[in-house]
N, C-alpha and C positions, 0 to 999 in steps of 0.2 A: 534576465534583460538578455538581449540576442545581440550580437556584437557582428558586427560587418565581416563580410567575408570574401578572399579575393575574388570570388566568382560569384559576387550578388549572394540570393539566398537558395542559391542550391550547389553547396560545395560539392566536392569529391567526397565520398567516404572515407575517411582515414581508417589506418591500421588500428584495430582495436588496442586498449591499452593493456601495458605487459602486467602491470601491478598497479596498486593506489597510489605510488609516487607519478604515475604517468599518467594518471587519468587527466590532470590539468591541460597535458599536451594533448590528447586526444579532444577534450571540449575547444579548445583554441582552433586546431585543426577544423574542427566541424562549424565554427564561427559564432560559438556560446562562450559567454563569460562564464555561466555558471548553471548548474542543474537542479532541477526541484524533485524532492522525495517524499513522495505522499506516504512513505510506509515506513515510519520510525518508530522505536518505541523507548521512550525516558520515563519512568514510574519512579514514585516514593522509593528510597533507600531499601526500605527492609521487603518492600514487595519485589523491586528487581531481584533481591538476593534469594526470595523463593522461586522466582522464576530461573534462575541460572541454576539454582540446585537441583530445580526440575529437567534441565537441560544437561546437568553433571550427570542424570540417570538417565540419560537418552537410550542406552542400548536395554534396558529394561521395557522402556515406554515403545522404543521403535525398534528395536533390534540393530540399531548402528549408533558409534559416538557420535557427538553434538559438541564439539568443543567449541566456546564463546570466543571467537575471532577476537573482537575487541572489547573486553573485559577488563575497563578501565574506570577512572574516575568520572563523575559528571563534567569535569572541567577538560579532563583529557579526550573524552567522546567529542564534545564540541568542539573543540579542537582540529581534531581528526573530519570531522564533516567539513568544517571550514578550507583544511587542506585539500579536501576531494573535490571541492569547488560546489559543493551545496549551498548555494544562496539560500535555500526557504525549506523547510521540511516540518510535516505534520508529525508531531509528537502523539503516539496514540498509548492508550490507557484502557484499560477492559476489566471489568469485577468478575468474581467467580462465585458471588452467592450475594443477596440480597444486604441493601445498606451499604455495598462500596461504590455505587454509582454516583452520588451525588459527591463522596469524601472524593473519590477520583476525579470527578468532572472541575472540583472547585479547586484542586491541587494542580491538576493541567493548565487550568486557566491562568492561574498565578503565574505557574512556569513560563506559560508562554509569555506573559508580558516581561517579564524580566529578562529574556532570552532572546538575543539578537538572530533573526533568521526563523525562530519557532513561530507557527501558527496557532491561535488560540483554536480547538478540538475540545471533542466531550466526549463522553461516552452514555451507555443507556442500559439497563436490565430491565426486565418486567416488574414492576412493582409501585404500588399505588401512587408514588410521589415523581414518578419519571417523567412526567410531562411537566412539572415543575422547575425539576432542576435542569433537565434539559432545554424546556423554554427560555428560562434565564441565561443560559449559555449562549443560544443562539441569539437571545437580544443582546448580548454581549460580546457577539461578533466570530461565533465560532465558525471556522471554516470547514469543518469535517467532525462525523460521529464514530467511531471505533464500535463494530459491532462483534463481538466472538462468541458466536453459538455454539462451537465445540467447547471452549474452555468454560462459559457461561453455564452450559448444559440446559439451556433453555430452547422453549420453542418460540422461533422467530414469529409465527402466527398467533401468539397468545393474546387473547382481547386487551389484556392491560398494555400492549403495546400499539394498537390500534392507532390512538389520539397523536402515541409519539410520530409514529411513521406518516400520519396525515399531516402534523407539524413540519418535518423535514421536508415533506414534499412540496408544502404550500412555501416553506421559506427558500425553497432550493438548495437547501444543504445536503452535500451528500452524505452516504452513510457508506463506510469502508467495512463490508462485512465479510468475515472468513464464516461460509457455510459450507464449503466442500467439506467431503470425506480426508482429505489430507491433513495432515500426514497420516494421523486415525482417526476414525469415526466418531462421533460424537452420538449422543441420543438423540438428536434432532438437525444433524447434519443434512446436507443434501440440495442439491440446486434444484430439485423438482420440490422441495418443502419449500424455500426462498421464494421460488418462482410463485407461490400461492399468495407469498405478501407483495409481489410486483404487479399479478394479476388484480389485485384490491388498491393498489395506490400505483398504476403506470405511471403517473410523473415522478416518482419517486428517483433522486438523483443517487444511484450507488456506484460502487466499485469493487467488485467481486475480486477479495483479495488472493492471491496466489492464483490469480487464473481460474479460478475454480477448482484448483489442483485436488482431485488428480481429473475430473471431468471437465478437460479443456474442450470439448467440442460442445457438451452443453452449455458452458459460459459463454462461448461466442454465439450460441444459439439465442441466449436472453439477450445479448449486446444487440442481435440484428434485429429481435423481437421489439425490444423497448429504447426509445430513443435515449433515454437518461443513465444507461447502464455501460458501464466502463469495466475493462479489467484491469489489473496492475500487474506488474512485472514480478514482484516480489517469491525471490526465490526461483523462480520459473526458467529453466534451460539452463541452470547452472550443473556441472559436473555433481554437485553432490546429490542434487533432484533428480537429474537425468538416473541415476541409479534405481533410484525409488519408483519416479514416476514419470517417464520419458513423455516427452510432447510427441505428437503425431508428425510424421515425416513430412508433411503437407502445410507445417505449423505456418511457415512464413506466407506460402500461397492464401492461406485463411485469413490473414491479417491483413491484407490487401485493402478490403472493402470497408475494414472498419479504425483505418490508421488514425483517426483522429479521438477514439476512445479507446487507447491503450495508456496507459500513464505510468512511467516508472516509480518503483517502492523497492526495498532491498530488505527489510527485517533488522536496520542495523539498530544495533549492537549484536543482537540475537543470532547472528550467522555464524557458519563455519568453515569462512573464507573470506576472504577480502571484498568490498566494495565494488572493485575494479573487475571481479569476474563477473557479475551481474551487468555492467555497462557493456562487456564485451561479449554476454549472450544477446543483448539488443542489438550490437551490430554484425552479430552473425547470421542474426534473422534477415536484417535491413540488406545485408551482401548477399543475400540468398534468394531476390528475387528483385528482379529491376524494376518492379512497380513501388517497391521503399525504398532502398539507398539511405544518403544523407537526408532528406527531407523527414524521411519517418523518423531516425533517429532522433532528431533535432527535435518532432513531434513530441515523442516519446520522454524523451529527456530533460524535458524544458517546458515547451509550448502547451500541451495537453493538462500535464499536473498543474501548471502555473493560471490556465483558463478556469480550470476545475475548481481549485482552492482559493480564486480571488488575487494572485500575486501580480502586483503592478509589474 
């Protein structure tokens, strides 16, 4: 929800948060009583342990350390989101082999049902029963579907996925798709590859995770070409990411005509810094162009993801 501000609907852009404890102050001064995070990960404990073990070897995979900033219990992580002012979030799951899609979708459906603030989500993998479990999840109110082309190692153009893309396009349930080459390329990553899916399903609601990192400009080209394509802010513009895949110098100017299709995401808890840094990055983009400012920041942190995910 949006709280009234002292200056109506267009408050002055506050100074960015200094740390996580300062995020609620920033939101309040912006005129928000909460924010919506479209890119959060909760997984079954054994799966999350394997994900964290992978990041523990990040120097081997990525050439740089990746310490998990929020390596705590599920209850502690949920409490952290509440303290940060996250009123609603999309818990995203993703399979890396056949047979996991149904299990993870059923797990996250149950997780969301018992967890305040968590929105029901789903995932998919190219397998014969994908439409069955995906259709059941959509019928049960799934608000988003996580698709991880890199980790899954599958081709999003696979014939087994065509009815799944069609189902999501018809239901207007957004797919949050990691299809860019960052942080390392996969067998079927690339915005040109996923662009072929969009050409076949132009009404498909999509969030290009990590703003298509590192192909930020190509991601914005898809946003402009297809009316239901968005980007999320996940890890974009933070100090960690800027050292590896920096944004173009005119990033803020490039966002000025797509302000309604940028949604807040963090990758919580699997990030090597605090959520405040992601919030500050968004505020920095807003401050860099007079066409953005506080309205853009409010839209990104709350209004855009709330609309996309059906948050009241």
